[in-house]
Structures are given as C-alpha cells and as structure tokens.
Residue frames relative to the residue before (quaternion, step in Angstrom):
aa qw qx qy qz dx dy dz
M 1.0000 0.0000 0.0000 0.0000 0.00 0.00 0.00
V 0.6649 0.4959 -0.3004 0.4710 3.55 0.96 -0.88
E 0.6324 0.5357 -0.3310 0.4512 3.58 1.04 -0.81
A 0.6388 0.5226 -0.3237 0.4626 3.60 1.03 -0.78
K 0.6470 0.5074 -0.3217 0.4695 3.60 1.00 -0.78
I 0.6509 0.5077 -0.3145 0.4687 3.56 0.97 -0.85
A 0.6538 0.5041 -0.3119 0.4703 3.57 0.93 -0.90
G 0.6485 0.5126 -0.3112 0.4688 3.59 0.96 -0.82
A 0.6498 0.5161 -0.3132 0.4618 3.57 0.97 -0.87
V 0.6513 0.5061 -0.3150 0.4695 3.56 0.95 -0.87
M 0.6628 0.5010 -0.3123 0.4606 3.61 0.93 -0.83
I 0.6389 0.5178 -0.3304 0.4632 3.61 0.99 -0.76
I 0.6661 0.4871 -0.3014 0.4777 3.58 0.90 -0.91
A 0.6528 0.5118 -0.3154 0.4609 3.58 0.95 -0.87
A 0.6661 0.5008 -0.3076 0.4592 3.62 0.91 -0.87
A 0.6676 0.4865 -0.3048 0.4740 3.59 0.91 -0.86
S 0.6357 0.5172 -0.3243 0.4725 3.58 1.02 -0.77
L 0.6470 0.5208 -0.3107 0.4622 3.56 0.96 -0.87
M 0.6216 0.5318 -0.3380 0.4653 3.58 1.02 -0.76
G 0.6497 0.5159 -0.3073 0.4662 3.57 0.97 -0.84
F 0.6809 0.4771 -0.2889 0.4747 3.57 0.94 -0.87
L 0.6410 0.5195 -0.3278 0.4602 3.62 1.02 -0.72
Y 0.6592 0.4867 -0.3146 0.4792 3.57 0.94 -0.82
S 0.6070 0.5482 -0.3354 0.4674 3.56 1.09 -0.74
H 0.6455 0.5117 -0.3082 0.4759 3.57 1.03 -0.81
E 0.6144 0.5498 -0.3434 0.4498 3.61 1.05 -0.71
L 0.6218 0.5309 -0.3409 0.4640 3.59 1.04 -0.70
Q 0.6505 0.4975 -0.3063 0.4853 3.57 1.00 -0.83
K 0.6492 0.5239 -0.3118 0.4548 3.58 0.98 -0.84
R 0.5971 0.5614 -0.3607 0.4452 3.60 1.07 -0.67
I 0.6643 0.4883 -0.3106 0.4731 3.59 0.90 -0.88
E 0.6292 0.5247 -0.3355 0.4651 3.59 0.98 -0.78
N 0.6707 0.4897 -0.2991 0.4701 3.59 0.97 -0.80
L 0.6132 0.5255 -0.3519 0.4733 3.59 1.09 -0.61
Y 0.6232 0.5121 -0.3319 0.4891 3.59 1.06 -0.71
E 0.6395 0.5202 -0.3239 0.4642 3.59 1.03 -0.77
I 0.6284 0.5144 -0.3354 0.4775 3.59 1.01 -0.74
Q 0.6256 0.5323 -0.3315 0.4641 3.56 1.01 -0.78
R 0.6563 0.5018 -0.2951 0.4801 3.57 1.01 -0.84
I 0.6157 0.5450 -0.3297 0.4639 3.57 1.06 -0.79
L 0.6432 0.5310 -0.3213 0.4485 3.57 0.95 -0.85
V 0.6425 0.5162 -0.3213 0.4664 3.56 0.95 -0.85
M 0.6742 0.4892 -0.2977 0.4664 3.58 0.91 -0.89
L 0.6490 0.5120 -0.3211 0.4621 3.60 0.93 -0.86
R 0.6535 0.5184 -0.3113 0.4554 3.55 0.89 -0.93
G 0.6698 0.5044 -0.2955 0.4577 3.59 0.92 -0.89
E 0.6708 0.5009 -0.3004 0.4571 3.56 0.89 -0.93
M 0.7318 0.4378 -0.2517 0.4576 3.56 0.85 -0.91
K 0.7186 0.4512 -0.2702 0.4551 3.58 0.94 -0.79
Y 0.7981 0.3313 -0.1677 0.4745 3.57 0.72 -1.02
H 0.7387 0.3730 -0.2302 0.5120 3.59 0.97 -0.76
Q 0.1782 -0.8222 0.5085 0.1833 3.54 1.26 -0.53
A 0.2278 0.7929 -0.5212 0.2186 3.54 1.00 0.93
P 0.5610 -0.5763 0.4619 0.3739 3.59 -1.14 0.54
I 0.6333 -0.5881 0.3548 0.3567 3.55 -1.08 0.76
T 0.6085 0.5494 -0.3617 0.4439 3.62 1.04 -0.67
E 0.6686 0.4825 -0.2954 0.4826 3.58 0.94 -0.87
V 0.6120 0.5472 -0.3461 0.4541 3.57 1.04 -0.76
F 0.6843 0.4795 -0.2884 0.4676 3.59 0.85 -0.95
Q 0.6432 0.5111 -0.3299 0.4651 3.59 0.97 -0.79
G 0.6698 0.4869 -0.2945 0.4770 3.58 1.02 -0.75
M 0.6244 0.5640 -0.3331 0.4255 3.57 1.07 -0.73
K 0.6387 0.5756 -0.3513 0.3705 3.57 0.90 -0.86
G 0.6788 0.4753 -0.2994 0.4730 3.59 1.18 -0.39
H 0.7422 0.4211 -0.2096 0.4774 3.58 1.24 -0.31
V 0.6519 0.4724 -0.3266 0.4951 3.60 1.22 0.07
N 0.6201 -0.5504 0.3801 0.4100 3.56 -1.18 0.38
I 0.7376 -0.4850 0.2674 0.3863 3.51 -1.27 0.57
E 0.6342 0.5544 -0.3420 0.4165 3.59 1.01 -0.73
F 0.7330 0.3988 -0.2273 0.5021 3.58 1.05 -0.72
Q 0.4925 0.6749 -0.4283 0.3443 3.61 1.22 -0.32
Q 0.6456 0.5265 -0.3268 0.4463 3.58 0.91 -0.87
L 0.6296 0.5475 -0.3325 0.4397 3.57 0.98 -0.82
F 0.7187 0.4340 -0.2585 0.4779 3.58 0.80 -0.97
T 0.6057 0.5424 -0.3556 0.4611 3.59 1.09 -0.65
K 0.6820 0.4798 -0.2798 0.4758 3.56 0.86 -0.98
A 0.6513 0.5120 -0.3240 0.4568 3.60 0.94 -0.82
A 0.6492 0.5096 -0.3208 0.4647 3.61 0.97 -0.82
E 0.6452 0.5125 -0.3184 0.4687 3.59 0.99 -0.85
N 0.6903 0.4831 -0.2844 0.4574 3.57 0.87 -0.93
L 0.6220 0.5397 -0.3445 0.4508 3.59 1.08 -0.63
Q 0.6412 0.5233 -0.3239 0.4584 3.56 1.07 -0.73
Q 0.7572 0.2527 -0.1479 0.5838 3.58 1.17 -0.60
S 0.0737 0.8873 -0.4545 0.0269 3.56 1.04 0.81
H 0.1428 -0.8247 0.5333 0.1226 3.63 1.08 -0.62
G 0.7587 -0.4200 0.2053 0.4537 3.56 0.87 0.98
K 0.5139 0.6312 -0.4333 0.3870 3.61 1.22 0.10
T 0.4678 -0.6554 0.5127 0.2979 3.53 -1.17 0.60
I 0.6590 -0.4893 0.3869 0.4202 3.55 -1.30 0.28
G 0.6356 0.5421 -0.3239 0.4442 3.58 1.00 -0.79
Q 0.6532 0.5053 -0.3121 0.4696 3.59 0.96 -0.82
I 0.6589 0.4994 -0.3048 0.4728 3.56 0.94 -0.90
W 0.6271 0.5382 -0.3307 0.4557 3.59 0.99 -0.84
L 0.6684 0.5022 -0.3026 0.4577 3.59 0.89 -0.93
E 0.6425 0.5223 -0.3227 0.4586 3.59 0.95 -0.85
C 0.6773 0.4859 -0.2907 0.4697 3.57 0.89 -0.91
C 0.6369 0.5189 -0.3242 0.4690 3.57 1.01 -0.78
D 0.6513 0.5205 -0.3184 0.4512 3.57 0.95 -0.87
L 0.6824 0.4923 -0.2834 0.4601 3.58 1.04 -0.76
L 0.8488 0.2833 -0.0773 0.4397 3.54 0.80 -1.01
L 0.5837 0.6229 -0.3856 0.3503 3.63 1.09 -0.40
E 0.5656 0.6201 -0.3886 0.3802 3.59 1.11 -0.52
K 0.6536 0.5301 -0.3022 0.4478 3.58 1.18 -0.57
I 0.6583 0.5081 -0.2938 0.4713 3.57 1.27 -0.33
S 0.4735 -0.6853 0.4822 0.2714 3.58 -0.95 0.93
L 0.3383 0.6819 -0.5735 0.3028 3.53 -0.15 1.38
S 0.5153 -0.6057 0.4877 0.3601 3.56 -1.19 0.42
K 0.6812 -0.4715 0.3582 0.4305 3.56 -1.28 0.24
E 0.6539 0.5127 -0.3072 0.4638 3.58 0.99 -0.83
D 0.6248 0.5314 -0.3345 0.4640 3.59 1.05 -0.78
R 0.6567 0.5113 -0.3094 0.4599 3.57 0.94 -0.88
Q 0.6567 0.5061 -0.3141 0.4626 3.58 0.92 -0.88
E 0.6534 0.5043 -0.3108 0.4713 3.57 0.98 -0.80
F 0.6531 0.5071 -0.3147 0.4662 3.59 0.97 -0.81
R 0.6070 0.5473 -0.3445 0.4619 3.58 1.08 -0.69
R 0.6445 0.5427 -0.3172 0.4354 3.60 1.05 -0.76
L 0.4838 0.6600 -0.4326 0.3783 3.56 1.23 -0.28
G 0.5848 0.5976 -0.3553 0.4179 3.59 1.14 -0.58
E 0.5934 0.5695 -0.3640 0.4370 3.58 1.17 -0.49
I 0.6601 0.5025 -0.2971 0.4727 3.58 1.16 -0.60
L 0.6676 0.5694 -0.2960 0.3774 3.55 1.03 -0.86
G 0.8977 0.2434 -0.1311 0.3430 3.45 -1.24 0.70
Y 0.8277 0.2905 -0.1657 0.4507 3.59 0.65 -0.88
L 0.6421 0.4880 -0.3322 0.4891 3.60 1.23 0.10
D 0.5783 -0.5556 0.4404 0.4036 3.58 -1.21 0.31
T 0.6917 -0.5252 0.3024 0.3927 3.57 -1.21 0.47
D 0.6353 0.5242 -0.3444 0.4506 3.61 1.01 -0.68
T 0.6621 0.4896 -0.3036 0.4793 3.57 0.97 -0.83
Q 0.6237 0.5229 -0.3391 0.4719 3.58 1.03 -0.75
A 0.6529 0.5160 -0.3174 0.4546 3.58 0.91 -0.91
A 0.6510 0.4988 -0.3143 0.4781 3.59 0.99 -0.81
G 0.6356 0.5260 -0.3186 0.4668 3.58 1.03 -0.77
F 0.6481 0.5038 -0.3098 0.4798 3.56 1.00 -0.84
E 0.6306 0.5383 -0.3254 0.4547 3.56 1.02 -0.81
L 0.6645 0.4967 -0.2936 0.4749 3.58 0.91 -0.93
Y 0.6575 0.4997 -0.3029 0.4756 3.55 0.94 -0.92
G 0.6340 0.5389 -0.3215 0.4520 3.59 1.02 -0.80
Q 0.6336 0.5221 -0.3276 0.4676 3.57 1.05 -0.74
K 0.6325 0.5210 -0.3306 0.4683 3.58 1.02 -0.78
I 0.6540 0.5057 -0.3112 0.4687 3.57 0.95 -0.87
E 0.6296 0.5385 -0.3322 0.4509 3.58 0.98 -0.81
L 0.6515 0.5028 -0.3106 0.4757 3.60 0.97 -0.82
R 0.6341 0.5195 -0.3281 0.4695 3.60 1.01 -0.78
I 0.6512 0.5154 -0.3165 0.4585 3.57 0.94 -0.89
Q 0.6549 0.5109 -0.3158 0.4587 3.59 0.89 -0.89
K 0.6677 0.5036 -0.3003 0.4587 3.56 0.91 -0.94
C 0.6794 0.4887 -0.2891 0.4648 3.59 0.88 -0.94
S 0.6497 0.5267 -0.3203 0.4448 3.57 0.97 -0.83
K 0.6369 0.5273 -0.3247 0.4591 3.58 1.02 -0.79
E 0.7323 0.4353 -0.2284 0.4713 3.56 0.96 -0.89
L 0.5248 0.7097 -0.3883 0.2647 3.57 1.16 -0.61
A 0.7015 0.4898 -0.3020 0.4203 3.59 0.62 -1.08
G 0.6844 0.4824 -0.2878 0.4648 3.58 0.87 -0.91
K 0.6680 0.4964 -0.3023 0.4648 3.55 0.94 -0.87
Q 0.6419 0.5262 -0.3401 0.4421 3.58 0.92 -0.82
R 0.6584 0.5046 -0.3076 0.4661 3.57 0.88 -0.92
L 0.6652 0.5119 -0.2975 0.4550 3.57 0.92 -0.94
I 0.6807 0.4923 -0.2951 0.4552 3.58 0.86 -0.94
R 0.6397 0.5112 -0.3322 0.4681 3.59 0.97 -0.77
C 0.6652 0.4944 -0.3013 0.4714 3.58 0.94 -0.89
L 0.6391 0.5215 -0.3267 0.4614 3.59 1.00 -0.80
G 0.6246 0.5355 -0.3402 0.4554 3.58 1.02 -0.73
I 0.6825 0.4762 -0.2799 0.4786 3.54 0.86 -0.96
M 0.6953 0.4679 -0.2811 0.4676 3.57 0.83 -0.98
G 0.6137 0.5455 -0.3473 0.4529 3.59 1.05 -0.68
G 0.6457 0.5133 -0.3126 0.4710 3.57 1.01 -0.81
I 0.6535 0.5011 -0.3092 0.4756 3.56 0.96 -0.87
F 0.6380 0.5325 -0.3226 0.4531 3.58 0.98 -0.84
V 0.6516 0.5088 -0.3153 0.4660 3.60 0.90 -0.88
V 0.6496 0.5158 -0.3147 0.4615 3.57 0.95 -0.87
I 0.6837 0.4795 -0.2887 0.4682 3.59 0.85 -0.94
F 0.6917 0.5042 -0.2776 0.4362 3.55 0.91 -0.94
F 0.8006 0.3291 -0.1599 0.4745 3.60 0.85 -0.91
I 0.7186 0.4111 -0.2763 0.4882 3.62 1.12 -0.23
C-alpha cells in the first residue's frame, strides 16, 4: 500500500513537472514562430516588390521556404486563391488563418496581428505594400524583444510552479 502511494506521488510530481516544462517549451516556440513570421515578411516583401509576382505564385513559392507549421497556411491560401469565387485576397487570408493558425504556437494577440497581414496583401500598390510590411515587421520586432526579455524569467517560474504544484497536490491529497 505504501509503495503504491509513493509510486502515485512520484507520477503526480512527474506529470506536473512535465506540464511545466511543456508550457515553458511553448513559450520558446512562440518566439521561434515570431522570428518565422518576420522571415515570412521579408520574403513576401521581396517577392512582391522586386519580382512583382502574382500573389498566387508568391504563396505557392512560400510554402517551400517556410517552416512546416506555416506551409499549410500558404498551401491552403494558394489553393483558395486559384478557386477564389469572387473573394478578395484579404478574405481568403482570413479564412485560412482561422483554419490553421490555432495549430501554431502564438498568443491570441500574435494571431490577430498575423490575420491583419491580409489587409496589406493584394489590393495596394507595391510601394504601399512594402511600407505596410515594414510597419508590420517593426511590430513583430517589438513583440520578439518583449517576449525575449520575459522568456527566461517566465520559463524558470513555470517550471518551478509545475514541480511545486505536483508536490502540493501530493502533500494535500496523500
């Protein structure tokens, strides 16, 4: 009986600790995804300004150069653009974001900001698009700086809370 309690206590502490470490990893993944969005902006700006490629071709080309989490978004957007049925690029972008952004490690505010990228796409001249991308890139840079400053402290705190939470549950219920 005592061995079962000890084993249960160890499993509870291990599970709570693992939850803390997983959430800590999600914070790191968010920063990586913000860097990826920043890279996407640079690629979009280059394709649209210098190559002046149609947006469908840009999206098809992007899906091979972005990380796997964003590939689905660009693949779906390119497919939907080919069968647009009178929808604007912004509408298609929002639909694709609504379908696929939930799977990507970003905060709610990051997702909303990324959805707004559709407002820049397609219906403005290349100079205005480039300026929009530049402004959006500055916002992303500020988010990255803020998250990076907070990351180390939050990660340590979350890991400790996971471990301490597991210990608390064990003490309280056993």
